C-alpha positions in Angstrom: -64.9 -3.2 29.5 -62.5 -0.2 29.5 -59.8 0.6 27.1 -57.4 -0.2 29.7 -58.7 -3.7 30.2 -59.5 -4.2 26.4 -55.1 -3.3 26.2 -54.2 -5.3 28.9 -56.2 -8.0 27.8 -54.7 -8.0 24.4 -51.3 -7.5 25.9 -51.9 -10.9 27.4 -52.7 -12.8 24.5 -49.9 -11.0 22.3 -47.4 -12.5 25.6 -49.2 -15.8 25.3 -48.6 -16.3 21.7 -44.6 -15.2 22.0 -43.8 -17.6 24.8 -45.9 -20.3 23.1 -43.9 -19.6 19.7 -40.5 -18.6 20.9 -40.9 -21.8 23.0 -41.9 -24.3 20.1 -39.6 -22.6 17.7 -36.4 -23.5 21.0 -38.0 -26.7 21.1 -37.1 -27.3 17.4 -33.8 -25.8 17.2 -32.6 -27.9 20.6 -33.6 -31.4 19.3 -32.4 -30.9 15.9 -28.8 -29.8 17.3 -26.5 -32.6 16.9 -23.9 -33.6 19.0 -21.1 -31.7 19.2 -17.2 -31.8 20.5 -18.3 -32.2 24.0 -21.3 -34.0 23.9 -19.2 -37.1 22.8 -17.1 -36.5 25.4 -19.9 -37.0 28.0 -21.1 -40.2 27.0 -18.7 -41.8 28.8 -17.3 -41.6 32.1 -14.9 -38.1 32.6 -11.1 -39.5 32.8 -9.6 -36.8 30.9 -9.7 -34.7 27.6 -8.5 -37.0 24.9 -10.3 -40.0 24.0 -8.2 -43.5 25.0 -9.0 -45.7 21.9 -11.4 -48.9 23.0 -10.5 -48.0 26.9 -13.4 -45.6 27.7 -16.5 -46.9 29.7 -20.0 -45.3 28.4 -21.8 -44.1 31.0 -25.0 -46.3 32.3 -26.1 -45.2 35.8 -26.3 -42.7 37.8 -23.2 -43.8 39.8 -21.1 -43.0 36.6 -22.4 -39.7 36.4 -21.6 -38.9 39.8 -18.2 -40.2 39.4 -18.0 -38.6 35.9 -18.9 -35.3 37.6 -16.2 -35.5 40.7 -13.4 -36.6 37.9 -14.6 -33.3 36.0 -13.7 -31.3 39.3 -10.8 -33.1 40.0 -8.9 -33.2 36.3 -10.9 -29.8 34.3 -12.4 -27.5 36.6 -14.5 -25.4 39.1 -18.0 -26.0 36.7 -19.0 -29.1 38.3 -22.7 -27.9 38.7 -23.2 -27.0 34.9 -22.0 -30.5 34.1 -23.3 -32.8 36.2 -26.1 -31.0 34.4 -24.7 -31.9 30.7 -23.8 -35.1 31.9 -27.7 -36.2 32.2 -28.7 -34.3 29.5 -26.0 -36.2 26.9 -27.1 -39.4 28.6 -31.4 -39.3 28.2 -33.7 -38.6 25.9 -33.4 -35.9 23.8 -36.4 -34.9 24.0 -35.5 -34.1 27.8 -33.1 -31.5 27.0 -35.0 -30.1 24.0 -37.7 -29.0 26.5 -35.9 -28.0 29.5 -34.2 -25.7 27.0 -36.9 -24.2 25.5 -38.5 -23.5 29.5 -34.5 -21.9 30.1 -34.8 -19.8 26.8 -38.8 -18.8 27.9 -37.3 -18.2 31.0 -34.5 -16.2 30.4 -36.7 -13.4 27.7 -39.0 -13.7 30.8 -36.8 -12.6 33.4 -35.8 -9.2 31.5 -39.4 -8.5 30.9 -40.4 -8.9 34.5 -37.2 -7.1 35.4 -38.4 -4.0 33.3 -41.6 -3.1 35.6 -44.7 -2.1 34.4 -43.3 1.4 33.7 -41.7 0.1 31.2 -43.5 -3.0 29.7 -46.4 -1.5 29.8 -45.6 1.1 27.3 -45.8 -1.1 24.7 -47.8 -4.5 23.8 -45.2 -5.4 21.6 -42.5 -5.2 24.5 -42.0 -9.1 24.8 -42.1 -10.5 21.6 -39.5 -6.9 21.1 -37.5 -8.9 24.0 -37.4 -12.3 22.7 -36.3 -10.8 19.0 -33.5 -9.1 21.0 -32.3 -12.2 22.3 -32.3 -13.9 19.1 -30.4 -10.8 16.8 -28.0 -9.3 19.5 -27.0 -11.6 21.4 -23.1 -13.6 20.7 -22.0 -17.3 19.5 -25.8 -18.3 19.6 -26.0 -21.5 19.0 -22.7 -22.6 20.9 -24.4 -20.7 23.8 -28.3 -21.7 23.4 -27.9 -25.2 20.9 -25.3 -27.0 22.1 -25.9 -29.2 25.3 -22.9 -28.5 27.1 -23.0 -25.0 26.1 -26.4 -23.9 26.3 -26.3 -25.3 30.0 -22.9 -23.2 31.0 -24.4 -20.3 29.3 -27.9 -20.0 28.7 -28.8 -21.5 31.9 -26.2 -20.2 34.0 -26.5 -16.6 32.6 -30.4 -17.1 33.6 -29.7 -18.0 37.0 -27.6 -14.5 36.8 -31.1 -13.1 35.4 -33.2 -14.6 38.6 -30.9 -13.2 41.3 -30.7 -9.7 39.7 -34.5 -9.8 39.6 -35.2 -10.8 43.1 -32.4 -9.2 44.4 -34.3 -5.9 42.5 -37.5 -6.9 43.7 -36.7 -4.5 47.0 -38.8 -6.9 49.0 -37.1 -7.3 52.1 -39.8 -10.0 53.0 -38.1 -13.4 54.5 -38.9 -15.9 51.2 -37.3 -13.1 49.2 -34.3 -12.9 51.5 -33.9 -16.6 51.2 -34.8 -16.8 47.2 -32.2 -14.3 46.8 -29.8 -15.9 48.5 -30.4 -19.3 46.7 -30.3 -17.8 43.4 -26.9 -15.8 44.1 -25.2 -18.9 45.3 -26.6 -21.1 42.4 -25.8 -18.0 39.8 -21.9 -17.3 41.8 -21.1 -21.2 41.9 -22.2 -22.4 37.9 -18.9 -20.5 36.7 -15.8 -18.0 37.5 -17.0 -14.9 36.9 -21.1 -14.6 38.0 -19.8 -14.3 41.6 -18.0 -11.6 41.0 -20.1 -10.0 38.9 -22.8 -10.0 41.2 -20.2 -8.6 43.6 -20.1 -5.5 41.9 -23.4 -5.5 41.4 -24.3 -5.7 45.0 -22.1 -3.4 46.3 -23.1 -0.5 43.5 -26.1 -0.9 44.3 -25.8 -0.7 48.0 -23.6 2.3 47.2 -26.1 4.3 44.7 -29.1 4.6 47.0 -29.1 6.8 49.6 -31.7 5.0 51.8 -30.9 2.2 54.2 -29.9 -0.7 52.8 -32.0 -3.7 53.4 -30.7 -6.6 54.9 -31.1 -9.0 52.3 -28.4 -7.6 50.3 -26.0 -8.3 52.7 -27.3 -12.0 52.9 -27.1 -12.4 48.7 -23.3 -10.3 49.3 -23.0 -13.3 52.0 -24.3 -16.2 49.8 -21.4 -15.4 46.8 -18.7 -16.4 48.8 -19.5 -20.1 48.8 -20.5 -19.9 45.2 -17.3 -18.5 44.3 -15.2 -20.7 46.6 -16.8 -23.8 45.1 -15.6 -23.1 41.3 -12.5 -21.0 41.8 -10.6 -23.3 44.5 -11.2 -26.2 42.2 -8.3 -28.6 41.8 -8.9 -29.2 37.9 -8.4 -25.6 37.2 -4.4 -25.5 36.7 -4.7 -29.1 34.8 -7.2 -27.3 32.4 -5.0 -24.3 31.9 -2.0 -26.3 31.1 -4.0 -29.0 28.9 -6.3 -26.7 27.1 -5.5 -23.3 27.2 -2.0 -24.1 26.6 -0.4 -21.9 29.6 0.3 -23.7 33.5 0.8 -19.8 34.7 -0.6 -16.5 33.5 2.0 -13.0 33.9 0.4 -9.8 34.1 0.7 -8.9 30.2 -1.0 -12.3 29.3 -3.8 -11.5 31.2 -4.1 -7.7 30.1 -3.8 -9.1 26.3 -6.5 -11.2 26.8 -8.6 -8.6 28.9 -8.2 -6.8 25.7 -9.4 -9.3 23.5 -12.3 -10.1 25.5 -13.2 -6.0 25.9 -12.8 -5.9 21.8 -15.3 -9.0 21.9 -17.9 -7.5 24.4 -18.1 -3.9 22.4 -18.3 -5.9 18.9 -20.9 -8.4 20.2 -22.6 -5.9 22.3 -22.5 -2.8 20.1 -26.0 -2.0 19.6 -27.4 -2.2 23.4 -24.0 -0.1 24.6 -24.8 2.2 22.4 -28.0 3.0 23.6 -26.2 2.5 27.2 -23.8 5.2 25.9 -26.9 7.6 25.1 -28.4 7.4 28.7 -25.1 8.1 30.9 -24.0 10.9 28.1 -27.5 12.4 29.0 -27.9 12.1 32.9 -23.9 13.7 32.6 -25.2 16.8 30.7 -28.2 16.8 32.6 -26.2 17.1 35.4 -27.6 14.4 37.0 -25.8 13.4 40.8 -23.4 10.7 40.3 -25.8 8.6 42.9 -28.2 8.8 40.2 -25.6 8.4 37.2 -24.3 4.9 39.0 -27.6 3.1 39.5 -29.3 2.5 36.6 -25.3 1.8 35.4 -24.9 -0.9 38.0 -25.8 -4.0 35.5 -23.6 -2.5 32.7 -20.8 -1.8 35.1 -20.9 -5.9 36.4 -20.7 -6.6 32.9 -17.9 -4.3 32.0 -15.7 -5.6 35.0 -17.3 -9.1 33.8 -15.8 -8.8 30.6 -12.3 -7.9 31.6 -12.0 -10.4 34.1 -12.2 -13.1 31.8 -9.0 -12.3 30.4 -8.0 -14.4 33.6 -8.8 -17.2 31.8 -5.7 -16.3 29.1 -7.5 -17.5 26.1 -9.7 -15.6 24.2 -13.3 -18.4 23.9 -15.9 -16.3 22.3 -18.7 -17.9 23.5 -18.0 -17.2 27.1 -19.4 -13.1 26.3 -22.6 -14.4 26.2 -22.6 -14.5 30.3 -21.4 -11.3 30.5 -23.8 -10.0 27.2 -26.8 -11.0 28.4 -27.8 -8.9 31.3 -27.1 -5.7 28.6 -30.9 -6.7 27.7 -32.0 -4.9 30.9 -30.6 -2.1 30.5 -30.8 -1.8 27.1 -34.6 -2.1 27.0 -35.1 -0.1 29.9 -33.1 2.8 28.0 -34.7 2.4 25.1 -37.6 2.9 26.7 -35.6 6.5 28.2 -34.6 7.8 25.0 -38.0 7.4 22.8 -40.1 9.1 25.6 -38.8 10.3 28.0 -35.7 12.7 27.3 -35.6 16.1 26.3 -34.6 16.5 23.1 -31.9 19.1 23.3 -30.3 16.6 25.6 -31.0 13.5 23.4 -29.2 14.9 20.6 -25.7 16.0 22.2 -26.3 12.5 24.1 -26.6 10.8 21.1 -24.0 12.5 19.4 -21.5 12.2 22.6 -22.6 8.4 22.5 -21.6 7.6 19.1 -18.7 9.5 19.0 -17.1 7.2 22.4 -18.3 4.0 20.6 -16.4 5.3 17.3 -13.4 5.9 19.2 -13.5 2.2 21.3 -14.1 0.7 18.2 -10.4 2.0 16.8 -8.6 1.5 20.6 -9.9 -2.4 20.1 -9.1 -2.4 16.1 -12.6 -3.4 15.3 -12.0 -1.2 11.8 -15.1 -1.8 10.0 -17.4 -1.6 13.5 -15.7 2.2 13.8 -16.2 3.2 10.1 -20.3 1.8 10.4 -20.5 3.8 13.9 -18.8 6.8 12.0 -20.9 7.1 9.1 -24.4 6.3 11.8 -23.0 9.6 13.3 -22.9 11.3 9.9 -26.4 10.3 9.1 -27.6 11.3 12.4 -26.1 14.9 12.1 -27.4 15.3 8.6 -31.0 14.3 9.7 -31.1 16.9 12.3 -29.9 19.4 9.9 -32.7 18.4 6.8 -35.0 18.4 9.9 -33.8 22.0 10.7 -33.9 20.5 14.4 -37.5 19.9 14.6 -38.4 16.5 16.3 -38.9 13.4 14.3 -40.7 10.8 16.6 -41.3 7.9 14.5 -41.7 5.4 17.3 -45.1 6.3 18.4 -47.8 3.8 18.9 -49.0 2.2 15.7 -50.4 -0.9 15.1 -49.5 -1.4 11.5 -45.7 0.2 12.3 -45.3 -2.2 15.2 -46.9 -5.2 12.8 -44.6 -4.3 10.0 -41.6 -4.1 12.8 -42.6 -7.5 14.2 -42.5 -9.1 10.6 -39.9 -7.9 9.1 -37.8 -9.5 12.4 -40.0 -12.5 12.8 -38.3 -13.3 8.8 -35.0 -12.6 10.1 -35.7 -15.7 13.1 -37.4 -17.9 11.2 -35.2 -17.7 7.7 -32.2 -18.1 10.0 -34.3 -21.6 11.9 -34.6 -22.7 8.1 -30.8 -22.5 7.4 -29.7 -24.1 10.6 -31.5 -27.2 9.2 -29.6 -26.9 6.4 -26.3 -26.8 8.5 -27.2 -29.4 10.5 -27.5 -31.5 7.5 -24.1 -30.4 6.0 -22.6 -31.3 9.4 -24.5 -34.5 10.1 -22.7 -35.1 5.8 -19.4 -34.2 7.5 -19.9 -37.1 10.1 -21.5 -39.7 8.1 -17.8 -39.6 6.1 -15.8 -39.3 8.7 -17.1 -42.1 10.3 -17.2 -44.0 7.2 -13.3 -43.4 5.9 -12.7 -44.7 10.0 -14.6 -47.7 9.6 -12.7 -48.5 5.9 -9.3 -47.1 7.3 -8.9 -45.1 4.4 -6.4 -42.4 5.9 -6.0 -40.4 2.8 -9.8 -39.6 2.5 -10.2 -39.3 5.8 -7.1 -36.0 6.0 -9.1 -34.5 3.0 -12.9 -34.0 4.7 -13.2 -31.2 6.4 -16.3 -29.9 8.2 -17.8 -26.9 6.4 -16.6 -23.8 7.9 -18.8 -20.9 6.1 -22.3 -21.6 7.8 -25.5 -20.3 6.5 -26.8 -20.0 9.9 -25.7 -18.0 12.6 -28.0 -20.3 14.9 -25.2 -23.3 14.1 -23.3 -24.1 16.9 -19.2 -22.9 15.2 -18.0 -25.9 17.2 -19.3 -27.7 14.5 -17.7 -25.9 12.1 -14.1 -26.6 13.6 -13.2 -30.3 14.5 -10.0 -30.9 16.4 -7.7 -33.6 17.2 -9.6 -34.2 20.4 -12.7 -33.6 19.0 -12.1 -36.3 16.0 -10.9 -38.7 18.5 -14.3 -38.8 20.7 -15.5 -39.2 17.1 -13.6 -42.2 16.5 -14.5 -43.3 19.8 -18.1 -43.3 20.0 -19.4 -43.5 16.3 -16.5 -46.4 15.3 -15.6 -48.1 18.5 -19.0 -47.9 20.6 -21.4 -47.9 17.9 -23.0 -44.3 18.3 -25.4 -45.7 20.5 
């Protein structure tokens, strides 16, 4: 057996252990996560946002689910595909969601890994576990977007559909099968939410503009497939009603859009700062090495699409942090690709200048979006980089060379963070269940004084626990009453 064959076999073993471990962790977390806000609502045939005590009808058949989906499209919005899946999952055995959610999570990480290709993944046997750890540690509003049933389908599942579409498009395979699959993937991803179609359109157009060679026909097929997907979501009769009832406004002015876009861009920069830092290093390196514009645009297409998606969220009129999950998840692809370029490929002189320029840019952007602590942190890191360079007298220090011990240490430290967060998640579940028990007991006893004094814990132990579970609105309380008291929590 050659060294290469032995190395490949070891990498496959590491990948198998990684995928199995990740699947089991998400399986546990998904199963343990309590029903949060909308999940209770989806136990009943959808007829509006607020519960009508004693008048709601429990979902008991496929016909009820279809009726709920139809009503949702009419009265709430265009995410009918995602919410049809949610209606099904909320009303079947909990293990069904746990297993499917774990498979989707595994698929998301694997699509990032597969998109990078052998050129990048072959550089380290630890690439796949590092990618999954970055999914655990770098993505925003984790519990809302990955563990909460309604949130996971709308953000993790929809985001994975987006990754699938991008992967198929970038395969550069013009076969009939890939052309059809690309069109289907783009259609599904575009139909899941309000921004995915627009992001895919930007991505496809930039790809076609950046590459000088003849554009493959399936690019046009994929771009055409965006239209029906976006139309399904954006033309839903329920969009206007949701905007009025949930978001609190009937129409949006230009200043409203600008204000909301500013809030989303601030959150995008805040949550994605680590990935954005690496991407900016690559951008400035390409500029300093005087690459042609097409050479710069090509590796930046996903990033530009994500930025466009974050800005487009401003048309919602209200800043909801979990909406950023969909536009930050795809950044994992350029992030890991550029990590390889920064570590192994860049010439030191231009790399150093690119790092300095990147952190100066981040500091300025953080200040513009009033993320003061993040700006100070970026400035501190910038000072440390400069001091380190001075102390090393400009000599290249490469701490990232292949090393079994170093790899094990990094994996152990990051893995310990995930394990710790998982244990803390279990404590938060217990606290939330205690809150529900107290609330339901007070409701059944008609003890309004106790009910008014009870409030869910707001200081979470774990970043995995859904933030939705920490603030129970009147809208949510009405469904707690309907489900646990009137319906008996069955």
